[in-house]
C-alpha positions in Angstrom: -9.0 -14.2 44.3 -7.5 -13.6 41.0 -8.7 -10.9 38.8 -9.3 -11.8 35.4 -7.0 -9.4 33.2 -9.1 -7.5 30.6 -8.9 -7.6 27.0 -6.2 -5.0 25.2 -7.6 -2.4 23.9 -7.7 -1.7 20.2 -7.8 1.6 18.8 -9.2 1.9 15.7 -8.8 5.3 13.3 -11.4 5.7 10.4 -10.7 8.5 8.5 -14.1 9.6 6.3 -14.5 12.0 3.3 -17.9 12.2 1.6 -18.3 8.7 1.6 -21.7 8.6 3.2 -23.2 6.0 1.2 -20.4 3.1 2.4 -19.4 4.1 5.6 -22.3 2.4 7.5 -21.0 -0.8 6.0 -17.5 0.0 6.9 -18.1 0.9 11.0 -20.8 -2.3 11.1 -18.1 -4.9 10.0 -15.7 -2.7 13.0 -18.0 -2.7 15.6 -19.3 -6.0 14.5 -16.1 -7.6 15.7 -15.6 -10.9 17.7 -13.0 -8.4 19.5 -15.0 -6.0 21.6 -12.8 -4.0 23.4 -12.5 -1.3 20.9 -12.2 2.6 20.7 -13.1 3.7 16.9 -12.2 7.3 16.3 -14.0 8.4 13.0 -12.3 11.5 11.4 -14.6 13.1 9.3 -11.9 15.3 7.2 -14.0 18.1 5.8 -17.0 15.9 4.2 -19.7 18.0 2.4 -22.1 15.3 2.4 -23.9 13.3 5.2 -20.8 11.5 6.4 -20.3 13.6 9.4 -23.9 13.2 10.2 -23.7 9.3 10.2 -20.6 9.3 12.0 -22.4 11.2 14.8 -25.5 9.0 15.1 -22.8 5.7 15.1 -21.3 7.7 18.3 -24.9 8.3 19.8 -25.6 4.2 19.8 -22.5 2.9 20.6 -19.9 4.2 23.2 -17.0 3.1 21.8 -17.1 5.4 19.0 -16.0 9.0 18.8 -16.1 11.5 15.9 -13.8 14.2 15.5 -14.4 16.6 12.8 -11.7 19.2 10.7 -11.0 20.7 7.7 -9.9 18.8 4.8 -6.2 18.2 5.0 -6.4 14.5 3.4 -6.1 11.4 4.7 -2.5 11.3 6.2 -3.5 14.1 8.6 -6.9 12.5 9.2 -4.6 9.6 10.8 -2.5 11.4 12.6 -5.6 13.3 14.2 -7.4 10.2 15.3 -4.1 8.8 16.4 -4.1 11.5 19.1 -7.5 10.8 20.5 -6.7 7.3 21.1 -5.7 7.7 24.6 -5.3 4.3 26.4 -5.3 2.3 23.4 -2.7 -0.9 23.7 -2.8 -1.3 19.9 -3.8 0.5 17.0 -5.4 -0.3 13.4 -6.2 1.9 10.6 -9.5 1.4 8.6 -10.4 3.0 5.2 -14.0 4.2 5.5 -15.0 2.4 2.0 -14.0 -0.8 2.9 -15.1 -3.9 5.2 -13.1 -5.6 8.2 -13.7 -9.4 8.4 -15.2 -10.5 11.7 -12.5 -12.4 13.4 -9.8 -10.2 12.1 -9.1 -8.1 14.9 -9.2 -11.1 17.3 -6.7 -13.0 15.3 -4.3 -10.1 15.2 -4.4 -8.8 18.4 -4.2 -12.5 20.0 -1.3 -13.3 17.2 0.5 -10.2 19.0 -0.2 -11.2 22.4 1.4 -14.5 21.7 4.4 -13.5 20.0 5.3 -9.9 21.5 6.3 -8.6 18.4 6.0 -5.3 17.1 3.1 -5.2 14.6 1.1 -8.2 12.7 0.3 -7.9 8.9 -2.4 -10.5 7.4 -3.7 -10.8 3.8 -6.5 -9.6 2.1 -9.1 -9.8 -0.3 -9.8 -7.5 -3.2 -13.3 -7.0 -3.4 -15.0 -5.9 -7.0 -18.1 -6.0 -8.3 -19.1 -8.5 -5.8 -16.1 -11.0 -6.3 -13.3 -11.7 -3.5 -9.7 -12.5 -4.8 -6.2 -12.7 -2.9 -3.9 -11.0 -5.4 -1.4 -13.1 -6.4 1.1 -11.1 -4.9 -0.3 -10.6 -1.3 -0.5 -14.5 -1.1 2.8 -15.1 -1.8 3.9 -12.3 0.9 2.1 -14.2 3.7 2.5 -18.0 3.2 4.1 -19.6 5.0 3.5 -17.9 8.2 6.6 -16.2 9.8 6.2 -15.3 13.4 8.8 -12.8 14.8 10.4 -12.6 11.7 12.9 -9.4 10.8 13.3 -7.5 7.5 17.0 -8.6 7.3 15.2 -12.3 7.2 12.6 -11.3 4.8 13.0 -8.2 2.7 10.3 -8.9 0.3 7.5 -8.2 2.7 8.3 -4.6 2.0 6.0 -5.1 -0.9 3.2 -5.0 1.5 2.5 -1.3 2.2 -1.2 -1.6 3.2 -1.6 0.9 6.4 -5.0 -1.1 7.3 -4.2 -4.8 7.2 -2.4 -4.7 10.2 -2.4 -4.2 14.4 0.8 -2.0 15.7 1.6 -2.2 19.5 0.9 1.5 20.4 4.4 1.4 22.5 5.9 0.6 19.1 4.2 3.3 17.3 5.1 5.6 19.6 8.7 4.7 20.3 9.7 5.0 16.6 7.9 8.2 16.1 5.8 7.2 13.4 3.2 9.2 11.6 1.9 10.0 8.1 2.8 12.1 5.8 0.7 15.0 5.3 -0.9 16.5 1.6 0.4 13.6 0.0 -1.2 10.3 -2.3 0.3 7.0 -1.4 1.4 8.3 2.1 1.5 4.3 3.1 4.6 3.2 1.9 6.7 5.8 3.2 5.7 4.8 7.3 4.9 1.3 6.7 8.8 0.9 5.0 10.0 2.8 8.5 7.9 0.2 10.4 9.3 -2.8 9.0 12.7 -1.3 9.3 12.4 -0.4 13.1 10.3 -2.9 14.3 12.8 -5.6 16.4 10.1 -8.5 15.1 6.8 -8.6 13.0 4.5 -11.4 12.6 3.4 -12.4 9.0 0.2 -14.2 8.9 -1.9 -15.9 6.2 -5.3 -15.3 7.8 -7.6 -12.6 5.6 -8.0 -9.5 7.7 -9.3 -7.1 5.4 -11.8 -6.6 2.1 -10.1 -3.9 0.0 -13.3 -2.3 -1.7 -12.2 -1.5 -5.4 -14.5 1.5 -6.5 -14.8 1.7 -10.6 -16.2 5.0 -10.3 -13.1 6.6 -11.0 -13.4 8.5 -7.3 -10.6 6.2 -5.8 -7.3 8.0 -5.5 -5.7 4.5 -7.3 -7.8 5.4 -10.6 -6.1 8.5 -11.4 -2.2 7.6 -12.1 -2.4 9.5 -15.5 -2.7 12.8 -13.9 0.5 15.0 -13.3 -0.3 15.6 -9.2 -0.7 11.9 -8.8 2.9 10.9 -10.7 4.6 13.7 -8.8 3.2 12.2 -5.1 4.1 8.9 -6.2 7.5 9.8 -6.9 7.9 11.7 -3.5 6.6 8.8 -1.7 9.2 6.2 -3.7 11.8 8.8 -3.0 11.2 8.9 0.6 10.9 5.1 1.3 14.0 4.7 -1.0 15.8 7.2 1.5 14.8 4.8 4.4 15.9 1.9 3.0 19.3 3.3 2.0 20.0 4.7 5.7 19.0 1.6 7.0 21.7 -0.5 4.8 24.3 2.4 5.7 23.6 2.2 9.3 24.5 -1.8 9.1 21.5 -3.4 7.6 21.4 -6.1 5.4 22.1 -4.5 1.7 20.1 -7.5 0.5 17.2 -5.2 1.9 18.4 -2.5 -0.4 19.0 -4.8 -3.3 15.3 -6.3 -2.7 13.4 -3.0 -2.6 14.8 -1.6 -5.9 14.4 -4.9 -8.0 11.2 -6.0 -6.7 9.4 -3.5 -4.6 9.4 -0.2 -6.1 9.0 -1.6 -9.8 6.0 -3.5 -8.3 3.3 -0.8 -9.3 5.0 0.5 -12.4 3.0 -1.5 -14.9 -0.1 0.5 -13.8 1.8 3.7 -14.6 3.6 2.4 -18.0 -0.2 1.2 -19.2 -1.1 5.1 -18.8 1.5 6.0 -21.3 -0.6 5.7 -24.4 -2.9 8.9 -23.3 -1.3 10.7 -20.9 0.3 14.1 -21.5 3.3 15.1 -22.7 4.0 17.0 -19.0 3.3 13.3 -17.1 5.6 11.6 -19.5 8.5 14.3 -18.6 7.7 13.5 -14.9 7.7 9.9 -15.4 11.2 9.7 -16.9 12.5 12.3 -14.4 11.1 9.8 -11.4 12.3 6.7 -13.1 16.1 8.0 -13.6 16.0 9.3 -10.2 14.8 6.2 -8.1 17.1 3.9 -10.4 20.1 6.0 -11.3 22.6 3.1 -10.2 20.5 0.7 -12.6 18.7 -0.1 -15.2 14.6 -1.5 -15.3 15.8 -3.8 -17.4 17.7 -5.5 -14.7 14.8 -5.9 -12.5 12.2 -8.7 -11.8 9.5 -7.2 -13.6 8.4 -8.8 -16.8 9.6 -8.7 -20.0 7.2 -6.6 -21.2 7.6 -4.0 -18.5 11.3 -4.1 -18.6 11.2 -2.8 -22.2 9.0 -0.5 -21.2 11.2 0.6 -18.4 14.2 0.8 -20.6 12.3 3.0 -23.2 11.1 5.1 -20.1 14.9 5.9 -19.1 16.1 6.5 -22.5 13.2 8.7 -23.4 11.9 6.9 -26.3 8.1 8.2 -25.7 6.8 7.0 -29.6 8.0 3.2 -29.2 7.0 3.4 -25.5 3.3 4.0 -26.9 3.4 1.5 -29.8 4.6 -1.3 -26.8 2.1 -0.2 -24.1 -0.8 -0.3 -26.5 0.3 -4.0 -27.6 0.3 -4.7 -24.2 -3.2 -3.5 -23.3 -4.6 -4.8 -26.4 -2.5 -8.4 -26.3 -1.2 -8.8 -22.9 2.1 -10.2 -22.6 4.5 -9.1 -25.7 4.8 -12.1 -28.1 8.2 -13.7 -28.4 10.4 -14.4 -31.4 10.4 -17.8 -33.2 13.1 -19.5 -31.3 11.9 -17.8 -28.1 14.7 -15.7 -26.3 13.6 -12.2 -27.3 11.0 -9.7 -27.5 9.2 -9.2 -30.9 5.9 -6.8 -31.6 4.3 -6.6 -35.3 4.9 -3.3 -37.1 7.6 -2.0 -34.3 11.6 -1.8 -35.1 13.4 -2.7 -32.0 16.7 -2.5 -33.6 17.7 0.2 -31.4 17.4 -1.5 -28.4 19.8 -3.1 -26.4 19.4 -6.7 -27.2 19.7 -7.9 -23.3 16.7 -5.9 -22.7 15.1 -8.1 -25.4 15.4 -11.4 -23.4 12.4 -13.4 -22.2 
C-alpha cells in the first residue's frame, strides 16, 4: 500500500514588539490558513505590554505555535532568532505582527514552489489603510503577468519588490545562500532580498494577493519616521549594502542591466517620500540626504533616472546642495501635486521660483 506523502512543513516567523491590540488578528489569519502544516514561531522582542502573554495563550491553544522571548534587539534580530527555532521546516516565510495573511496565501505559494522547484516565490499585496484595500500600482506592474522559474538577469525590475513577508522561501536555499537579516537597522528587508534575488537559481513571480499590509497612521510605524536623522542614516546604510551586492554580482559576470535597473529604477523608488520631508526637516537631515544621494548616485545624476519630472528636479537640487530651492519645489509638489509645465509643454515652470541656474536638461518633461 502506497503511503500518502505528507505536506511539507511551512515555518512562519512572527516578530512582535508592543503590538498587543493587533497581534490576535495576525495570528488568527496565519492559523486560519487553508495550508495547515505550519510551525509558527512568535518572537516577543522585549515587549512591555501584553504581547508576550497573548502569544503564550495562542501557544497553549494551538500546538503549531511556539514563543521565544528576548530582550529588545529589533526586527532583524527577532527574525534571525525565529529562524533558529524552525527545525524541520521545508519552507519558511515571515509575517509582521500588525498585518494579516489572506486564507489561501500560503497554500498558493507552497503549491507553486512544489510545481516549479524554484528557490522562492513572491506574490502581490494589498495596502490596507483605514479599511480600504488597494494594490499599489508598482506592485501590480512587478507581479503581472506571472513569471515562473525566472531569473534576475531576465527580470531585474523585480528588485523593487523588497518586502520580506509576501514570499515563501525554500529552506535549503535560504541556508545554502547563508541569508540572514541585518540587525540594528531599519529597512533590513532590502539588503537581504537583494541578495536572495541574485543568489536564486530561479524564482517565481505570481499575481495572487498573498498579504495585507496594514498602514498605521498613528506615527508608530517605522516607515512614518522618514524625517528623522536616525531613519535616513539607516536608509543610506541599507541602500549602500544593497548596491554593493549588485555591483559585485555584475562584476562576477551578471548582466549589466541589473545594475542599470537598480540605479535608475529600484533605488530611487522611495526618494519621493524623503524629498517630501525636505521643507520641515533639520539642516543635519538635509546634509545627510545630500551625502546619501551623492554617494549612491556618484556615477550619474538622479536627473537621468526614471523618476517623474518634479522628483528628478528635486534630485538634482539635492545633488547640488540647493536647499532653499529644494524646499520651495518640495512644498509646491506637496500642495499642488505634479509640477506645472511651460506653455509649450516641454519644461518645468514653477510660479515665483527662478530656475535659471538649473541645467535645462533637468527641467525636461
